[in-house]
C-alpha positions as CSV (number, residue, x, y, z in Angstrom):
1,X,102.8,-27.4,37.9
2,X,101.5,-24.2,36.4
3,X,104.0,-22.6,33.9
4,X,104.4,-18.8,34.3
5,X,106.2,-18.7,31.0
6,X,102.9,-19.7,29.3
7,X,100.3,-18.3,31.6
8,X,99.5,-14.7,32.7
9,X,99.4,-13.9,36.4
10,X,95.7,-13.7,36.5
11,X,95.4,-17.2,34.9
12,X,97.8,-18.7,37.5
13,X,95.8,-17.0,40.2
14,X,92.5,-18.2,38.9
15,X,93.8,-21.8,38.8
16,X,95.3,-21.5,42.3
17,X,92.1,-20.0,43.7
18,X,90.1,-23.1,42.8
19,X,91.8,-25.0,45.6
20,X,93.0,-22.2,47.9
21,X,92.8,-22.6,51.7
22,X,89.9,-21.1,53.5
23,X,90.4,-18.1,55.8
24,X,89.9,-20.4,58.8
25,X,92.6,-22.8,57.5
26,X,95.0,-19.8,57.1
27,X,94.1,-18.6,60.6
28,X,94.8,-22.1,61.9
29,X,98.3,-22.0,60.3
30,X,98.9,-18.8,62.3
31,X,97.5,-20.4,65.5
32,X,94.6,-18.0,65.6
33,X,91.4,-18.8,67.4
34,X,88.1,-19.0,65.4
35,X,86.7,-15.9,67.3
36,X,89.8,-13.9,66.2
37,X,88.8,-14.2,62.6
38,X,86.4,-11.6,61.0
39,X,85.0,-13.1,57.8
40,X,84.8,-10.9,54.7
41,X,83.2,-12.6,51.8
42,X,84.1,-16.1,50.7
43,X,87.9,-16.0,50.3
44,X,89.3,-13.5,52.7
45,X,88.9,-12.2,56.3
46,X,90.2,-9.6,58.6
47,X,91.9,-10.6,61.9
48,X,91.0,-9.1,65.2
49,X,94.3,-7.4,66.0
50,X,93.2,-6.3,69.5
51,X,92.2,-9.8,70.7
52,X,95.2,-11.5,69.1
53,X,97.8,-9.1,70.4
54,X,96.3,-9.2,73.9
55,X,96.4,-13.0,73.9
56,X,99.9,-13.3,72.5
57,X,101.5,-10.3,74.3
58,X,104.0,-12.6,76.0
59,X,104.5,-15.1,73.2
60,X,108.1,-15.6,71.9
61,X,109.0,-13.7,68.8
62,X,110.0,-15.4,65.6
63,X,112.7,-14.2,63.2
64,X,111.9,-10.9,61.6
65,X,113.0,-10.4,58.0
66,X,112.8,-7.3,55.9
67,X,112.8,-7.4,52.1
68,X,114.2,-4.3,50.2
69,X,115.9,-3.8,46.9
70,X,118.5,-2.0,44.8
71,X,117.5,1.1,42.9
72,X,114.8,-0.2,40.5
73,X,114.1,0.4,36.8
74,X,110.7,2.0,36.2
75,X,109.4,-1.6,35.6
76,X,110.2,-2.7,39.2
77,X,112.5,-5.6,40.2
78,X,110.1,-8.1,41.8
79,X,110.4,-7.2,45.4
80,X,106.9,-8.3,46.3
81,X,107.4,-11.4,44.2
82,X,110.6,-12.1,46.1
83,X,108.8,-11.6,49.4
84,X,106.1,-14.1,48.5
85,X,108.8,-16.5,47.1
86,X,110.8,-16.3,50.3
87,X,107.7,-17.1,52.3
88,X,107.0,-20.1,50.1
89,X,110.6,-21.2,50.2
90,X,110.8,-21.1,54.0
91,X,107.6,-23.1,54.2
92,X,109.2,-25.7,51.9
93,X,112.1,-25.9,54.4
94,X,109.6,-26.7,57.2
95,X,109.4,-23.3,58.8
96,X,106.2,-21.9,60.2
97,X,106.1,-18.7,58.2
98,X,103.9,-15.6,57.6
99,X,104.3,-12.4,55.7
100,X,103.1,-8.8,55.7
101,X,102.7,-6.8,52.5
102,X,101.1,-3.6,51.6
103,X,97.7,-3.2,49.9
104,X,98.1,-2.2,46.2
105,X,97.1,1.3,45.2
106,X,94.7,1.8,42.3
107,X,97.3,4.1,40.8
108,X,99.8,1.5,39.7
109,X,97.2,-1.3,39.4
110,X,95.5,0.5,36.5
111,X,98.6,2.3,35.3
112,X,102.0,0.7,34.6
113,X,103.4,-1.4,37.4
114,X,100.4,-3.7,38.1
115,X,98.8,-4.7,41.3
116,X,101.8,-5.6,43.6
117,X,100.5,-9.1,44.3
118,X,103.8,-10.6,43.2
119,X,103.9,-12.7,40.1
120,X,104.1,-16.1,38.5
121,X,104.2,-18.8,41.2
122,X,105.1,-16.3,43.8
123,X,102.0,-14.3,44.2
124,X,99.1,-13.7,46.5
125,X,95.5,-14.8,46.0
126,X,92.7,-14.0,45.4
127,X,94.3,-11.7,42.9
128,X,91.2,-9.9,41.7
129,X,89.9,-9.1,45.2
130,X,93.4,-8.2,46.4
131,X,93.9,-5.8,43.4
132,X,90.5,-4.2,43.4
133,X,89.8,-2.8,46.9
134,X,90.3,-5.8,49.1
135,X,88.4,-5.0,52.4
136,X,88.2,-1.4,51.6
137,X,91.0,0.2,53.6
138,X,92.2,2.6,50.9
139,X,88.6,3.7,50.3
140,X,88.2,4.3,54.0
141,X,91.3,6.4,54.0
142,X,90.1,8.3,51.0
143,X,86.7,9.1,52.7
144,X,88.3,9.9,56.1
145,X,90.8,12.3,54.5
146,X,88.3,14.0,52.3
147,X,85.9,14.4,55.2
148,X,88.7,16.4,56.8
149,X,88.8,18.6,53.7
150,X,85.0,19.0,53.8
151,X,85.2,20.1,57.4
152,X,87.9,22.7,56.5
153,X,86.3,24.1,53.4
154,X,82.8,24.3,54.9
155,X,84.2,26.1,58.0
156,X,86.0,28.6,55.8
157,X,82.8,29.3,53.9
158,X,80.8,29.8,57.2
159,X,83.4,32.0,58.7
160,X,83.3,34.2,55.5
161,X,79.5,34.4,55.5
162,X,78.8,34.9,59.2
163,X,80.0,37.3,61.9
164,X,81.3,36.1,65.3
165,X,77.8,36.3,66.9
166,X,76.2,34.3,64.1
167,X,79.0,31.7,64.4
168,X,78.5,31.4,68.1
169,X,74.8,30.7,67.6
170,X,75.9,27.7,65.5
171,X,78.2,26.6,68.2
172,X,81.3,27.7,66.3
173,X,84.3,29.9,67.1
174,X,86.2,31.8,64.5
175,X,89.4,29.9,63.5
176,X,90.4,32.6,61.0
177,X,91.9,30.1,58.6
178,X,94.5,31.4,56.1
179,X,93.5,30.2,52.6
180,X,97.1,30.5,51.6
181,X,98.4,28.1,54.3
182,X,96.1,25.1,53.8
183,X,98.3,22.1,54.3
184,X,96.1,19.3,52.9
185,X,94.7,18.5,49.4
186,X,91.9,16.2,48.5
187,X,92.9,12.6,47.6
188,X,91.9,9.9,45.1
189,X,93.5,6.6,44.6
190,X,94.4,6.9,40.9
191,X,97.3,8.5,39.0
192,X,95.4,11.7,37.9
193,X,97.8,14.4,36.9
194,X,94.9,16.6,35.7
195,X,93.8,17.0,39.4
196,X,97.2,18.1,40.8
197,X,96.2,21.8,40.7
198,X,92.6,22.9,40.7
199,X,90.5,25.8,41.9
200,X,87.5,25.2,44.1
201,X,84.7,27.3,45.5
202,X,83.7,28.9,42.2
203,X,80.2,30.3,42.1
204,X,78.3,32.2,44.8
205,X,78.8,32.5,48.6
206,X,76.9,29.3,49.2
207,X,79.3,27.4,46.9
208,X,82.3,27.1,49.2
209,X,85.4,29.2,49.7
210,X,87.2,30.1,46.5
211,X,90.8,29.1,46.6
212,X,93.5,27.1,44.9
213,X,93.6,23.4,45.8
214,X,94.4,20.0,44.3
215,X,94.5,16.3,44.7
216,X,97.2,13.9,45.9
217,X,97.1,10.1,45.6
218,X,95.4,8.4,48.6
219,X,98.4,6.4,49.7
220,X,100.4,9.6,50.2
221,X,97.8,10.8,52.8
222,X,99.0,11.3,56.3
223,X,96.2,8.9,57.3
224,X,97.9,6.1,55.5
225,X,101.1,6.8,57.4
226,X,99.1,6.9,60.6
227,X,97.5,3.5,59.8
228,X,101.0,2.0,59.3
229,X,102.3,3.5,62.5
230,X,99.3,3.2,64.9
231,X,99.7,0.8,67.8
232,X,96.0,0.5,68.7
233,X,92.6,2.3,68.4
234,X,93.5,4.8,71.1
235,X,96.8,5.7,69.4
236,X,94.9,6.0,66.0
237,X,92.4,8.4,67.6
238,X,95.1,10.5,69.2
239,X,97.2,10.7,66.0
240,X,94.3,11.7,63.8
241,X,93.4,14.5,66.2
242,X,96.9,16.0,65.7
243,X,96.8,16.3,62.0
244,X,97.5,19.9,61.0
245,X,95.1,20.8,58.2
246,X,95.9,24.5,57.8
247,X,97.2,27.6,59.7
248,X,95.3,30.6,60.9
249,X,96.3,34.1,59.7
250,X,98.2,34.6,63.0
251,X,100.2,31.4,62.4
252,X,98.4,29.0,64.8
253,X,98.0,25.4,63.5
254,X,94.4,24.3,62.7
255,X,94.0,20.6,63.5
256,X,91.3,18.1,62.8
257,X,90.5,18.4,66.5
258,X,89.9,22.2,66.1
259,X,87.5,21.4,63.2
260,X,85.8,18.8,65.4
261,X,86.1,16.2,62.7
262,X,88.8,13.9,64.2
263,X,86.2,11.6,65.8
264,X,84.3,11.0,62.6
265,X,87.6,10.5,60.7
266,X,88.6,7.8,63.2
267,X,85.2,6.2,62.9
268,X,85.9,5.7,59.2
269,X,89.2,3.9,60.0
270,X,88.3,1.9,63.1
271,X,87.7,-1.3,61.1
272,X,90.7,-0.7,58.9
273,X,92.9,-1.2,62.0
274,X,92.4,-4.9,61.5
275,X,94.8,-6.4,58.9
276,X,93.4,-8.6,56.1
277,X,94.4,-12.2,55.8
278,X,95.1,-13.7,52.4
279,X,97.2,-16.5,50.9
280,X,100.2,-17.2,48.7
281,X,99.4,-19.5,45.8
282,X,101.1,-22.3,47.9
283,X,98.9,-21.7,50.9
284,X,101.0,-19.7,53.4
285,X,99.2,-16.9,55.4
286,X,99.9,-13.3,54.4
287,X,98.7,-10.2,56.3
288,X,97.9,-7.2,54.1
289,X,97.9,-3.8,55.8
290,X,98.8,-0.2,54.9
291,X,100.0,1.0,51.5
292,X,102.8,1.6,49.0
293,X,104.8,4.5,47.7
294,X,107.8,4.8,50.0
295,X,109.1,7.7,47.7
296,X,106.2,10.0,48.8
297,X,104.9,8.2,51.9
298,X,106.2,5.8,54.5
299,X,105.6,2.8,52.2
300,X,105.6,0.1,54.9
301,X,103.3,-2.7,55.9
302,X,101.9,-1.9,59.3
303,X,103.4,-2.2,62.7
304,X,100.3,-4.1,63.8
305,X,100.6,-6.7,61.1
306,X,104.3,-7.3,61.9
307,X,103.6,-7.5,65.7
308,X,101.0,-10.2,65.0
309,X,103.3,-12.0,62.5
310,X,106.4,-12.3,64.7
311,X,104.3,-13.8,67.5
312,X,102.6,-16.3,65.2
313,X,105.5,-17.6,63.2
314,X,109.0,-19.0,63.3
315,X,109.8,-16.5,60.5
316,X,107.9,-13.4,59.6
317,X,108.7,-11.7,56.3
318,X,107.8,-8.0,55.8
319,X,108.4,-5.7,52.9
320,X,109.6,-2.1,52.5
321,X,108.8,0.0,49.5
322,X,111.3,0.7,46.7
323,X,115.0,0.5,47.4
324,X,117.0,0.5,50.6
325,X,117.8,4.2,50.4
326,X,114.1,4.9,50.8
327,X,112.1,1.9,52.0
328,X,114.7,0.3,54.3
329,X,115.8,3.7,55.8
330,X,112.2,4.4,56.7
331,X,111.8,0.8,58.0
332,X,114.7,1.4,60.3
333,X,114.2,5.0,61.4
334,X,110.4,5.2,61.5
335,X,108.9,1.8,61.8
336,X,111.4,0.0,64.0
337,X,111.8,3.0,66.2
338,X,108.0,3.0,66.8
339,X,107.4,-0.7,67.0
340,X,110.4,-1.8,69.0
341,X,110.9,-4.7,66.6
342,X,114.4,-5.3,65.2
343,X,115.2,-7.2,61.9
344,X,117.2,-10.4,62.1
345,X,118.2,-10.2,58.5
346,X,117.5,-8.1,55.4
347,X,117.0,-9.4,51.8
348,X,118.3,-7.1,49.1
349,X,116.6,-7.9,45.8
350,X,118.7,-7.3,42.6
351,X,118.1,-8.1,38.9
352,X,120.6,-8.4,36.1
353,X,118.4,-6.0,34.2
354,X,118.6,-3.3,36.8
355,X,122.3,-3.7,37.2
356,X,122.8,-3.3,33.5
357,X,120.8,-0.1,33.5
358,X,122.9,1.3,36.4
359,X,126.1,0.2,34.5
360,X,125.2,2.6,31.7
361,X,122.7,0.5,29.7
362,X,120.1,2.2,27.5
363,X,117.0,3.8,29.1
364,X,114.3,1.5,30.4
365,X,110.9,2.9,29.7
366,X,107.5,1.3,30.4
367,X,105.5,0.4,27.3
368,X,108.6,0.3,25.0
369,X,110.6,-2.7,24.0
370,X,113.7,-3.5,26.1
371,X,117.0,-2.9,24.3
372,X,118.7,-6.2,23.3
373,X,121.5,-5.5,25.8
374,X,119.1,-6.5,28.6
375,X,118.5,-9.9,27.1
376,X,122.0,-10.8,26.1
377,X,125.1,-11.3,28.2
378,X,127.1,-8.2,28.9
379,X,129.5,-8.6,31.8
380,X,131.0,-5.0,31.7
381,X,127.6,-3.5,32.2
382,X,126.8,-5.8,35.0
383,X,130.1,-5.2,36.8
384,X,129.7,-1.4,36.5
385,X,126.1,-1.6,37.7
386,X,127.1,-3.5,40.8
387,X,128.3,-0.2,42.2
388,X,124.6,0.5,42.9
389,X,124.2,-2.9,44.6
390,X,127.3,-2.3,46.7
391,X,125.9,1.1,47.8
392,X,122.7,-0.6,49.0
393,X,124.7,-3.3,50.8
394,X,126.6,-0.6,52.6
395,X,123.3,1.1,53.7
396,X,122.1,-2.2,55.2
397,X,125.4,-3.0,56.9
398,X,125.5,0.6,58.4
399,X,122.3,-0.4,60.2
400,X,124.2,-3.3,61.8
401,X,122.1,-6.1,60.1
402,X,123.3,-9.0,57.9
403,X,122.2,-8.6,54.2
404,X,121.3,-11.4,51.8
405,X,121.5,-10.5,48.1
406,X,118.7,-12.2,46.2
407,X,119.4,-12.4,42.5
408,X,115.9,-12.4,41.2
409,X,116.4,-14.6,38.2
410,X,115.1,-13.8,34.7
411,X,115.3,-16.5,32.1
412,X,117.6,-14.3,29.9
413,X,120.2,-14.0,32.7
414,X,123.4,-16.0,32.0
415,X,125.4,-18.1,34.4
416,X,128.4,-15.8,34.0
417,X,126.4,-12.7,34.9
418,X,125.0,-14.4,38.0
419,X,128.5,-15.6,39.0
420,X,129.8,-12.1,38.7
421,X,127.1,-10.6,41.0
422,X,127.7,-13.4,43.5
423,X,131.4,-12.7,43.6
424,X,131.1,-8.9,44.1
425,X,128.3,-9.3,46.7
426,X,130.2,-11.9,48.7
427,X,133.4,-9.8,48.6
428,X,131.3,-7.1,50.2
429,X,130.3,-9.4,53.1
430,X,126.8,-10.4,51.9
431,X,125.3,-13.9,51.7
432,X,123.9,-14.5,48.2
433,X,121.2,-16.6,46.6
434,X,119.9,-17.1,43.1
435,X,116.2,-17.4,43.3
436,X,113.7,-18.7,40.6
437,X,110.6,-18.2,42.7
438,X,108.7,-16.6,39.8
439,X,109.0,-19.7,37.7
440,X,109.0,-22.4,40.4
441,X,107.5,-20.9,43.5
442,X,108.8,-22.3,46.8
443,X,111.0,-24.9,45.1
444,X,112.7,-22.1,43.2
445,X,113.3,-20.1,46.4
446,X,115.0,-22.9,48.5
447,X,118.5,-21.4,48.1
448,X,117.2,-18.0,49.2
449,X,115.4,-19.5,52.2
450,X,118.5,-21.4,53.2
451,X,120.6,-18.2,52.9
452,X,118.1,-16.3,55.2
453,X,118.2,-19.1,57.7
454,X,122.0,-18.7,57.8
455,X,121.8,-14.9,57.9
456,X,119.7,-14.8,61.1
457,X,122.6,-16.7,62.9
458,X,125.0,-13.9,62.1
459,X,125.9,-11.2,64.7
460,X,123.4,-8.4,64.8
461,X,124.1,-4.8,66.0
462,X,121.0,-3.1,64.8
463,X,120.9,0.7,65.2
464,X,119.2,3.7,63.7
465,X,120.7,6.0,61.1
466,X,120.1,9.0,63.4
467,X,118.7,9.9,66.8
468,X,115.6,12.1,67.2
469,X,117.5,14.1,69.8
470,X,119.7,15.5,67.0
471,X,118.7,18.9,65.4
472,X,116.4,18.4,62.4
473,X,119.0,19.6,59.9
474,X,121.5,17.1,61.3
475,X,119.1,14.3,60.8
476,X,118.4,15.2,57.2
477,X,122.1,15.5,56.7
478,X,122.7,12.1,58.2
479,X,120.2,10.5,55.8
480,X,121.6,12.5,52.8
481,X,125.2,11.6,53.5
482,X,125.1,8.1,55.1
483,X,122.3,6.7,53.1
484,X,122.1,8.6,49.7
485,X,125.8,9.3,49.4
486,X,125.4,13.1,49.2
487,X,128.2,15.5,50.1
488,X,125.8,18.2,51.5
489,X,122.2,19.4,51.6
490,X,120.8,22.7,50.4
491,X,117.7,24.1,52.1
492,X,115.8,26.3,49.7
493,X,114.1,29.4,51.2
494,X,110.7,27.8,51.9
495,X,112.3,24.7,53.5
496,X,114.7,26.9,55.6
497,X,111.8,29.0,56.9
498,X,109.9,25.9,58.0
499,X,113.0,24.3,59.4
500,X,113.5,27.3,61.6
501,X,109.9,27.2,62.7
502,X,109.8,23.5,63.5
503,X,113.2,23.4,65.2
504,X,112.0,26.1,67.7
505,X,108.9,24.0,68.6
506,X,109.9,21.4,71.2
507,X,107.1,19.0,70.3
508,X,107.8,19.1,66.5
509,X,111.6,19.1,66.8
510,X,111.6,15.6,68.2
511,X,109.5,14.0,65.4
512,X,111.2,11.5,63.1
513,X,112.3,12.5,59.6
514,X,110.4,10.9,56.7
515,X,112.1,11.9,53.4
516,X,110.4,12.4,50.1
517,X,112.7,11.6,47.2
518,X,112.6,9.9,43.8
519,X,112.9,6.1,43.9
520,X,114.7,5.9,40.6
521,X,118.1,7.2,41.8
522,X,120.2,7.3,45.0
523,X,120.2,11.0,44.4
524,X,117.3,13.4,43.9
525,X,117.6,13.3,40.1
526,X,115.8,10.2,38.6
527,X,118.0,10.3,35.5
528,X,121.2,9.8,37.5
529,X,121.9,6.1,37.8
530,X,124.6,3.9,39.3
531,X,126.2,5.2,42.5
532,X,126.3,9.0,42.4
533,X,128.5,10.7,45.0
534,X,129.5,14.2,46.0
535,X,126.2,15.8,45.0
536,X,124.2,18.4,47.0
537,X,120.7,17.3,47.9
538,X,118.2,20.2,47.5
539,X,115.4,20.3,50.0
540,X,112.6,22.5,48.5
541,X,110.0,22.1,51.2
542,X,109.4,20.5,54.6
543,X,105.9,19.2,55.3
544,X,104.5,18.4,58.8
545,X,102.7,15.1,59.5
546,X,102.3,15.7,63.2
547,X,99.7,13.0,63.6
548,X,101.9,10.4,62.0
549,X,104.9,11.7,64.0
550,X,106.9,12.9,61.0
551,X,108.7,15.9,59.6
552,X,108.7,15.4,55.8
553,X,111.6,17.0,53.9
554,X,110.9,17.1,50.1
555,X,114.0,16.6,48.0
556,X,114.0,17.6,44.3
557,X,111.0,17.8,42.0
558,X,108.7,15.1,43.1
559,X,104.9,15.2,43.1
560,X,102.4,13.6,45.5
561,X,100.1,12.8,42.6
562,X,101.7,10.6,40.0
563,X,100.6,10.7,36.4
564,X,99.0,8.0,34.2
565,X,101.2,6.9,31.2
566,X,100.2,6.5,27.6
567,X,99.9,2.7,27.8
568,X,98.2,2.0,31.2
569,X,97.2,-1.4,32.4
570,X,93.5,-0.6,32.4
571,X,93.5,-1.0,28.6
572,X,94.0,-4.7,29.1
573,X,91.6,-5.3,32.1
574,X,88.1,-6.6,31.3
575,X,85.4,-8.8,32.6
576,X,83.7,-11.9,31.1
577,X,80.0,-10.9,31.2
578,X,78.9,-14.6,31.2
579,X,81.0,-15.7,34.2
580,X,81.8,-12.5,35.9
581,X,85.6,-13.3,35.9
582,X,88.0,-10.4,35.6
583,X,91.0,-10.9,33.5
584,X,94.1,-8.9,32.5
585,X,95.3,-8.1,36.0
586,X,99.1,-8.5,36.7
């Protein structure tokens, strides 16, 4: 067996790829027909979602498992690793199992957190292909989104340069776009803080319309949310046509349909509607679809991938971004509401490291050595930090689903620390499992797999955290109080003005709420650890993602374009020019 304590993730992946199952073998494991596979290179393939879902529309559904986590350290707590480990563990126990994960963004892949392929013996392969573009979905979203911005800015230039008669000769009508109410920015799939705020259109009248603009990271694009939420090609097309790009000077929304660019944007994304099929290192099929960043986006694998998975497997394991206050809440209120699927159990990933941080341990910073407290036994810190874990357990239980606490084992964790977490979790009504999937793969996840099999037998009274019939403010308040633990919300002037506007529009008022908030705290302040209570959640803005079907309240100071740190991963990624092998990915 490969030893993760001695080998880097890319070395383990390279060894596993030498004997990995072919795309057809993975499709066979899902019960897919040869004609339902769309080959893409030597090692991966897309699956024909339309053909599969039509054929299996009446097939029985397998058990549906969501994986979420406690509030993480900036290093992450191995949620994707646990997802892959659980898939491998269930397979070891004889279950027909599949998974759905999100495509990694180039932002974290080349920055701090790595490629989101999992790790050790619980990762996906082929690692390099997975980490560096896969089948191009994120590139397609980047191009489709920026095409919308091209349509907007060129239209603004033409309306400035031509009178109404000249516009009419060109088949255009004046939209009278307000340059101060442009809702979209450009996107790029890197963490590029220098592009957050820019000025465009400098030069003469043929060089565009001069105005302030900027970039967001691609995975925060409304198009990524639409890809995650779309049910089929018709739904994708309709959602894209509703995207509000700007407002006119009179206050009317300007959509992609008004700009006559919605069809072309959809054409970019038509192929991306088919999930990509890859493998765990132990040979189980995994569907990759949609993207990460649940703090600034929906952060879920797609509805389409899950609808395929539950009809092809005894157990289908999906993943929600970041912790349960963000990822799981959106899984419940956005994804499940739209898909009609209901989870049979939820895995809550916790690490001793994160619990110590929440218990008052020293700051955890990427690129700096961990304080010794994180590698030596400290029961008081663990016990204090379990307040954060208990808060997340309460969130899951409020949704009516049975939680399973997965203690994601690090080799420095002590037996007494693990015993303490088990005790407190079980007292709170959760099943618990110590899992060593990173080191031992499916064998190390057998206890976790058994706990999940037990959890799905428990009573299930799934329900949403709010109903869309409630006023928008009440829904935001419900998430703030019931999920985050806040005492109240504060709508800052810009947010209040938009709330009043949206609440008075019957179509917008019924859209679901997709919160934007830091992932590093239950509150809006990333420096506040543990289980904060009694705070007021400030809402500084409310964005409108009408195509995705979301009203997007923005809590605290959070940016849609992350920054690159001082010790990014790209410093260690290189290529062997003799063999073409890429190394250094993790």
